[in-house]
C-alpha positions as CSV (number, residue, x, y, z in Angstrom):
1,M,-80.3,16.6,-19.2
2,Q,-79.9,16.3,-15.4
3,H,-81.2,12.7,-15.7
4,F,-78.5,11.8,-18.2
5,F,-75.8,13.5,-16.1
6,C,-76.7,11.5,-13.0
7,A,-76.9,8.3,-15.0
8,D,-73.5,8.9,-16.7
9,T,-71.9,9.8,-13.3
10,F,-73.2,6.6,-11.8
11,K,-71.8,4.7,-14.8
12,I,-68.3,6.3,-14.4
13,A,-68.3,5.6,-10.7
14,L,-69.4,1.9,-11.2
15,A,-66.8,1.4,-13.9
16,F,-64.1,2.8,-11.6
17,A,-65.2,0.4,-8.8
18,L,-65.3,-2.6,-11.0
19,G,-61.9,-1.7,-12.6
20,A,-60.4,-1.3,-9.1
21,I,-61.6,-4.8,-8.1
22,L,-59.9,-6.4,-11.1
23,G,-56.9,-4.1,-10.9
24,I,-56.0,-4.7,-7.3
25,E,-55.7,-8.4,-7.9
26,R,-53.2,-7.8,-10.7
27,Q,-51.4,-5.3,-8.6
28,Y,-51.1,-7.7,-5.7
29,K,-49.5,-10.3,-8.0
30,N,-47.1,-7.6,-9.3
31,K,-48.3,-7.9,-12.9
32,P,-47.4,-5.4,-15.7
33,A,-50.9,-4.0,-15.9
34,G,-51.9,-3.2,-12.3
35,F,-54.4,-1.2,-10.3
36,R,-54.3,2.1,-12.1
37,T,-53.9,0.7,-15.6
38,V,-57.0,-1.6,-15.3
39,I,-59.0,1.2,-13.8
40,M,-58.2,3.5,-16.7
41,I,-59.0,0.8,-19.2
42,T,-62.4,0.2,-17.6
43,L,-63.1,3.9,-17.3
44,G,-62.0,4.6,-20.9
45,A,-64.1,1.8,-22.4
46,C,-67.1,3.1,-20.3
47,L,-66.6,6.7,-21.4
48,F,-66.3,5.9,-25.1
49,T,-69.4,3.8,-24.9
50,I,-71.3,6.6,-23.2
51,M,-70.1,9.1,-25.8
52,S,-71.1,6.8,-28.6
53,S,-74.7,6.8,-27.4
54,H,-74.7,10.6,-27.3
55,I,-73.0,11.6,-30.5
56,T,-73.7,9.0,-33.1
57,A,-76.5,6.9,-34.4
58,N,-74.1,4.0,-35.1
59,P,-72.4,3.1,-31.9
60,D,-71.0,-0.2,-33.4
61,R,-68.1,1.6,-35.0
62,I,-66.8,3.1,-31.7
63,A,-67.3,-0.3,-29.9
64,A,-65.3,-2.0,-32.6
65,N,-62.5,0.6,-32.3
66,I,-62.4,0.1,-28.5
67,I,-61.8,-3.6,-29.0
68,T,-59.1,-2.9,-31.6
69,G,-57.4,-0.5,-29.2
70,I,-57.5,-2.9,-26.3
71,G,-55.8,-5.5,-28.5
72,F,-52.8,-3.2,-28.8
73,I,-52.6,-2.6,-25.1
74,G,-53.0,-6.4,-24.3
75,A,-50.2,-7.2,-26.7
76,G,-47.9,-4.9,-24.8
77,V,-48.1,-6.9,-21.6
78,I,-47.2,-10.3,-23.3
79,F,-43.5,-11.1,-22.9
80,K,-41.3,-13.9,-24.2
81,E,-38.7,-14.9,-21.6
82,G,-36.5,-17.6,-23.1
83,L,-38.9,-20.3,-24.2
84,K,-41.7,-19.2,-21.9
85,V,-44.4,-16.8,-22.8
86,S,-45.9,-14.8,-19.9
87,G,-48.6,-12.1,-19.5
88,M,-51.4,-14.0,-21.3
89,T,-53.6,-13.8,-18.2
90,T,-53.0,-10.1,-17.7
91,A,-53.8,-9.5,-21.4
92,A,-57.0,-11.4,-21.0
93,T,-57.8,-9.4,-17.8
94,I,-57.3,-6.2,-19.8
95,W,-59.6,-7.4,-22.5
96,I,-62.4,-8.4,-20.0
97,A,-61.9,-5.1,-18.1
98,A,-62.7,-3.2,-21.3
99,A,-65.8,-5.4,-21.8
100,V,-66.9,-4.7,-18.3
101,G,-66.5,-0.9,-18.9
102,M,-68.5,-1.2,-22.1
103,S,-71.2,-3.1,-20.3
104,V,-71.5,-0.4,-17.7
105,G,-71.6,2.2,-20.4
106,Y,-74.5,0.5,-22.1
107,G,-76.3,0.3,-18.8
108,S,-75.9,-3.5,-18.1
109,Y,-74.9,-3.0,-14.5
110,F,-75.8,-6.4,-13.2
111,L,-74.1,-8.1,-16.1
112,A,-70.9,-6.1,-15.6
113,T,-70.9,-6.7,-11.8
114,G,-71.5,-10.4,-12.2
115,V,-68.8,-10.9,-14.8
116,T,-66.3,-8.9,-12.6
117,L,-67.0,-11.3,-9.6
118,I,-66.6,-14.3,-11.9
119,V,-63.3,-13.0,-13.3
120,L,-62.1,-12.3,-9.7
121,C,-63.0,-15.8,-8.6
122,T,-61.2,-17.2,-11.7
123,L,-58.0,-15.2,-11.0
124,I,-57.9,-16.0,-7.3
125,V,-59.5,-19.4,-6.7
126,L,-58.6,-21.1,-9.9
127,G,-55.2,-19.5,-9.9
128,K,-54.4,-21.3,-6.6
129,L,-55.8,-24.5,-8.0
130,E,-53.6,-24.2,-11.0
131,N,-50.5,-23.6,-8.8
132,Y,-51.4,-26.6,-6.8
133,S,-51.9,-28.9,-9.8
134,E,-48.5,-27.8,-11.2
135,R,-46.8,-29.6,-8.3
136,F,-48.0,-32.8,-9.9
137,H,-47.7,-32.1,-13.6
138,Q,-46.0,-29.4,-15.7
139,V,-45.1,-29.2,-19.3
140,K,-42.0,-27.2,-20.2
141,F,-39.9,-26.6,-23.3
142,Y,-36.1,-26.8,-22.9
143,K,-33.4,-25.6,-25.2
144,I,-30.2,-27.5,-24.3
145,T,-26.8,-26.8,-25.8
146,F,-24.0,-29.3,-25.4
147,V,-20.5,-30.0,-26.9
148,A,-20.5,-32.3,-29.9
149,G,-18.7,-35.5,-29.2
150,Q,-18.7,-35.0,-25.4
151,C,-22.4,-35.5,-24.9
152,S,-25.3,-37.1,-26.9
153,F,-29.0,-37.2,-27.3
154,E,-29.0,-40.7,-25.8
155,E,-27.2,-39.6,-22.7
156,L,-29.7,-36.7,-22.2
157,Q,-32.7,-38.9,-22.8
158,D,-31.3,-41.6,-20.4
159,K,-31.3,-38.9,-17.7
160,F,-34.8,-37.9,-18.6
161,T,-35.9,-41.5,-18.0
162,E,-33.9,-41.7,-14.8
163,F,-35.6,-38.6,-13.5
164,R,-39.0,-40.0,-14.6
165,I,-39.5,-37.2,-17.1
166,E,-41.6,-37.8,-20.2
167,Y,-40.0,-36.2,-23.3
168,S,-40.3,-35.6,-27.0
169,K,-37.6,-34.0,-29.2
170,D,-38.9,-31.1,-31.2
171,S,-35.8,-30.0,-33.3
172,E,-32.1,-29.9,-33.3
173,S,-29.3,-27.9,-35.0
174,K,-25.5,-27.6,-34.9
175,S,-23.4,-24.4,-34.5
176,S,-19.6,-24.7,-34.6
177,N,-18.8,-27.6,-32.3
178,E,-22.1,-27.3,-30.3
179,I,-25.4,-29.0,-30.8
180,I,-28.6,-27.3,-29.9
181,V,-31.7,-29.4,-29.2
182,F,-35.3,-28.5,-28.2
183,Y,-37.2,-30.9,-25.9
184,K,-40.8,-30.9,-24.7
185,L,-40.7,-32.3,-21.2
186,S,-43.5,-33.3,-18.9
187,A,-42.9,-33.9,-15.1
188,T,-43.4,-32.7,-11.6
189,Q,-41.7,-29.6,-10.2
190,K,-39.4,-31.8,-8.1
191,E,-38.3,-33.8,-11.1
192,F,-37.6,-30.6,-13.0
193,D,-35.5,-29.3,-10.1
194,E,-33.4,-32.5,-10.2
195,L,-32.9,-32.1,-14.0
196,N,-31.9,-28.4,-13.6
197,K,-29.3,-29.4,-11.0
198,Y,-27.9,-32.1,-13.3
199,L,-27.7,-29.7,-16.3
200,M,-26.0,-27.0,-14.1
201,K,-23.3,-29.4,-12.9
202,K,-22.7,-31.3,-16.2
203,E,-19.5,-29.7,-17.7
204,T,-20.3,-30.8,-21.3
205,I,-23.6,-28.9,-21.2
206,S,-22.9,-25.4,-22.5
207,G,-26.2,-24.0,-21.5
208,F,-29.9,-24.5,-21.2
209,E,-33.1,-22.4,-21.3
210,M,-36.7,-23.1,-20.4
Protein backbone atom coordinates (compact mmCIF):
# COMPACT_ATOMS: atom_id res chain seq x y z
CA MET A 1 0.00 0.00 0.00
CA GLN A 2 2.79 2.44 0.88
CA HIS A 3 4.52 1.61 -2.39
CA PHE A 4 1.41 2.51 -4.38
CA PHE A 5 0.95 5.71 -2.36
CA CYS A 6 4.53 6.85 -3.09
CA ALA A 7 4.23 5.97 -6.78
CA ASP A 8 0.90 7.80 -7.11
CA THR A 9 2.26 10.85 -5.30
CA PHE A 10 5.22 10.96 -7.67
CA LYS A 11 2.85 10.70 -10.65
CA ILE A 12 0.74 13.62 -9.40
CA ALA A 13 3.86 15.73 -8.78
CA LEU A 14 5.27 14.96 -12.24
CA ALA A 15 1.94 15.67 -13.92
CA PHE A 16 1.82 19.02 -12.10
CA ALA A 17 5.36 19.90 -13.25
CA LEU A 18 4.76 18.93 -16.89
CA GLY A 19 1.42 20.73 -16.95
CA ALA A 20 3.11 23.83 -15.53
CA ILE A 21 5.74 23.73 -18.30
CA LEU A 22 3.06 23.68 -20.99
CA GLY A 23 0.76 26.11 -19.19
CA ILE A 24 3.31 28.83 -18.57
CA GLU A 25 3.96 29.17 -22.30
CA ARG A 26 0.24 29.62 -22.98
CA GLN A 27 -0.03 32.07 -20.08
CA TYR A 28 2.90 34.10 -21.38
CA LYS A 29 1.15 34.45 -24.73
CA ASN A 30 -2.09 35.44 -22.97
CA LYS A 31 -4.12 32.54 -24.36
CA PRO A 32 -7.61 31.53 -23.05
CA ALA A 33 -6.28 28.34 -21.40
CA GLY A 34 -3.28 29.43 -19.37
CA PHE A 35 -1.10 28.27 -16.50
CA ARG A 36 -3.71 27.01 -14.02
CA THR A 37 -6.03 25.54 -16.64
CA VAL A 38 -3.40 23.39 -18.33
CA ILE A 39 -2.10 22.19 -14.95
CA MET A 40 -5.58 21.12 -13.88
CA ILE A 41 -6.14 19.32 -17.17
CA THR A 42 -2.87 17.41 -16.83
CA LEU A 43 -3.54 16.59 -13.16
CA GLY A 44 -7.12 15.55 -13.87
CA ALA A 45 -6.14 13.23 -16.71
CA CYS A 46 -3.39 11.74 -14.56
CA LEU A 47 -5.71 11.22 -11.57
CA PHE A 48 -8.44 9.58 -13.66
CA THR A 49 -5.85 7.27 -15.18
CA ILE A 50 -4.48 6.33 -11.75
CA MET A 51 -7.97 5.65 -10.42
CA SER A 52 -8.87 3.55 -13.47
CA SER A 53 -5.98 1.20 -12.67
CA HIS A 54 -7.15 0.86 -9.06
CA ILE A 55 -10.92 0.50 -9.37
CA THR A 56 -11.65 -1.27 -12.64
CA ALA A 57 -10.36 -4.13 -14.73
CA ASN A 58 -11.27 -2.24 -17.91
CA PRO A 59 -9.38 1.08 -17.90
CA ASP A 60 -10.12 1.70 -21.58
CA ARG A 61 -13.57 3.08 -20.77
CA ILE A 62 -12.22 5.79 -18.46
CA ALA A 63 -9.45 6.67 -20.94
CA ALA A 64 -12.04 7.08 -23.68
CA ASN A 65 -14.16 9.33 -21.48
CA ILE A 66 -11.13 11.47 -20.64
CA ILE A 67 -10.57 12.07 -24.36
CA THR A 68 -14.27 12.92 -24.85
CA GLY A 69 -14.25 15.37 -21.95
CA ILE A 70 -11.09 17.07 -23.19
CA GLY A 71 -12.79 17.54 -26.56
CA PHE A 72 -15.47 19.69 -24.92
CA ILE A 73 -12.88 21.80 -23.10
CA GLY A 74 -10.82 22.23 -26.26
CA ALA A 75 -13.88 23.36 -28.22
CA GLY A 76 -14.47 26.07 -25.62
CA VAL A 77 -11.23 27.90 -26.44
CA ILE A 78 -11.81 28.05 -30.21
CA PHE A 79 -13.25 31.41 -31.28
CA LYS A 80 -14.43 32.82 -34.58
CA GLU A 81 -13.50 36.48 -34.94
CA GLY A 82 -14.96 37.79 -38.17
CA LEU A 83 -13.61 35.45 -40.84
CA LYS A 84 -10.69 34.31 -38.69
CA VAL A 85 -10.73 31.23 -36.44
CA SER A 86 -8.39 31.40 -33.43
CA GLY A 87 -7.58 29.13 -30.52
CA MET A 88 -6.72 26.01 -32.51
CA THR A 89 -3.18 25.82 -31.09
CA THR A 90 -4.45 26.25 -27.53
CA ALA A 91 -7.06 23.53 -28.10
CA ALA A 92 -4.34 21.22 -29.40
CA THR A 93 -2.19 22.05 -26.35
CA ILE A 94 -5.09 21.10 -24.06
CA TRP A 95 -5.46 17.82 -25.92
CA ILE A 96 -1.75 16.99 -25.66
CA ALA A 97 -1.67 18.08 -21.99
CA ALA A 98 -4.34 15.49 -21.24
CA ALA A 99 -2.31 12.88 -23.14
CA VAL A 100 0.76 13.80 -21.08
CA GLY A 101 -1.25 13.42 -17.85
CA MET A 102 -2.55 10.03 -18.97
CA SER A 103 0.99 8.91 -19.87
CA VAL A 104 2.21 9.85 -16.40
CA GLY A 105 -0.77 8.05 -14.85
CA TYR A 106 0.16 4.89 -16.73
CA GLY A 107 3.77 5.20 -15.58
CA SER A 108 5.33 6.25 -18.91
CA TYR A 109 7.42 9.00 -17.32
CA PHE A 110 10.10 9.36 -19.98
CA LEU A 111 7.53 9.38 -22.78
CA ALA A 112 5.48 12.09 -21.04
CA THR A 113 8.55 14.23 -20.32
CA GLY A 114 9.91 13.84 -23.84
CA VAL A 115 6.60 14.76 -25.45
CA THR A 116 6.29 17.80 -23.17
CA LEU A 117 9.69 19.08 -24.28
CA ILE A 118 8.84 18.46 -27.94
CA VAL A 119 5.55 20.35 -27.59
CA LEU A 120 7.28 23.23 -25.79
CA CYS A 121 9.86 23.43 -28.58
CA THR A 122 7.04 23.38 -31.15
CA LEU A 123 5.16 26.21 -29.43
CA ILE A 124 8.19 28.46 -28.90
CA VAL A 125 10.69 27.79 -31.69
CA LEU A 126 8.32 26.87 -34.50
CA GLY A 127 5.95 29.63 -33.38
CA LYS A 128 8.68 32.21 -33.96
CA LEU A 129 9.50 30.62 -37.32
CA GLU A 130 5.83 30.79 -38.29
CA ASN A 131 5.63 34.47 -37.35
CA TYR A 132 8.76 35.17 -39.38
CA SER A 133 7.43 33.34 -42.45
CA GLU A 134 4.15 35.31 -42.29
CA ARG A 135 6.10 38.45 -43.18
CA PHE A 136 6.65 36.95 -46.62
CA HIS A 137 3.43 35.06 -47.22
CA GLN A 138 -0.03 35.05 -45.66
CA VAL A 139 -3.42 33.81 -46.77
CA LYS A 140 -6.45 35.74 -45.52
CA PHE A 141 -10.16 35.74 -46.25
CA TYR A 142 -11.81 39.12 -46.78
CA LYS A 143 -15.47 40.05 -46.69
CA ILE A 144 -15.87 43.33 -48.56
CA THR A 145 -19.12 45.32 -48.79
CA PHE A 146 -19.52 48.11 -51.34
CA VAL A 147 -22.28 50.27 -52.80
CA ALA A 148 -23.77 48.85 -55.97
CA GLY A 149 -23.09 51.02 -59.00
CA GLN A 150 -20.38 53.05 -57.26
CA CYS A 151 -17.78 50.29 -57.07
CA SER A 152 -17.23 47.02 -58.93
CA PHE A 153 -15.46 43.71 -58.77
CA GLU A 154 -13.14 44.85 -61.53
CA GLU A 155 -12.09 47.95 -59.57
CA LEU A 156 -11.36 45.88 -56.48
CA GLN A 157 -9.45 43.26 -58.44
CA ASP A 158 -7.41 45.93 -60.22
CA LYS A 159 -6.34 47.17 -56.79
CA PHE A 160 -5.39 43.65 -55.76
CA THR A 161 -3.18 43.43 -58.81
CA GLU A 162 -1.72 46.87 -58.12
CA PHE A 163 -0.82 45.81 -54.56
CA ARG A 164 0.66 42.53 -55.91
CA ILE A 165 -1.99 40.46 -54.11
CA GLU A 166 -3.05 37.10 -55.49
CA TYR A 167 -6.81 36.63 -55.25
CA SER A 168 -9.72 34.31 -55.91
CA LYS A 169 -13.38 35.20 -55.46
CA ASP A 170 -15.27 32.71 -53.28
CA SER A 171 -18.84 34.02 -53.31
CA GLU A 172 -20.96 37.12 -53.70
CA SER A 173 -24.42 38.33 -52.64
CA LYS A 174 -26.56 41.47 -52.76
CA SER A 175 -28.42 43.13 -49.89
CA SER A 176 -30.50 46.26 -50.59
CA ASN A 177 -28.14 48.50 -52.59
CA GLU A 178 -24.97 46.85 -51.27
CA ILE A 179 -22.94 44.00 -52.70
CA ILE A 180 -21.07 41.61 -50.40
CA VAL A 181 -18.17 39.64 -51.81
CA PHE A 182 -15.76 37.15 -50.23
CA TYR A 183 -12.17 36.93 -51.46
CA LYS A 184 -9.30 34.61 -50.64
CA LEU A 185 -6.14 36.74 -50.76
CA SER A 186 -2.47 35.82 -50.66
CA ALA A 187 0.23 38.43 -49.99
CA THR A 188 2.81 39.76 -47.54
CA GLN A 189 1.86 41.70 -44.41
CA LYS A 190 3.06 44.95 -46.02
CA GLU A 191 0.77 44.43 -48.99
CA PHE A 192 -2.18 43.64 -46.72
CA ASP A 193 -1.49 46.86 -44.80
CA GLU A 194 -1.62 48.83 -48.06
CA LEU A 195 -4.90 47.15 -49.00
CA ASN A 196 -6.44 47.87 -45.58
CA LYS A 197 -5.51 51.58 -45.86
CA TYR A 198 -7.14 51.71 -49.30
CA LEU A 199 -10.33 50.02 -48.09
CA MET A 200 -10.53 52.35 -45.06
CA LYS A 201 -10.23 55.47 -47.21
CA LYS A 202 -12.43 54.38 -50.11
CA GLU A 203 -15.84 56.04 -49.58
CA THR A 204 -17.75 53.55 -51.71
CA ILE A 205 -16.54 50.66 -49.54
CA SER A 206 -19.17 50.26 -46.80
CA GLY A 207 -17.10 47.87 -44.74
CA PHE A 208 -14.72 44.94 -44.71
CA GLU A 209 -13.75 42.07 -42.43
CA MET A 210 -10.84 39.64 -42.41
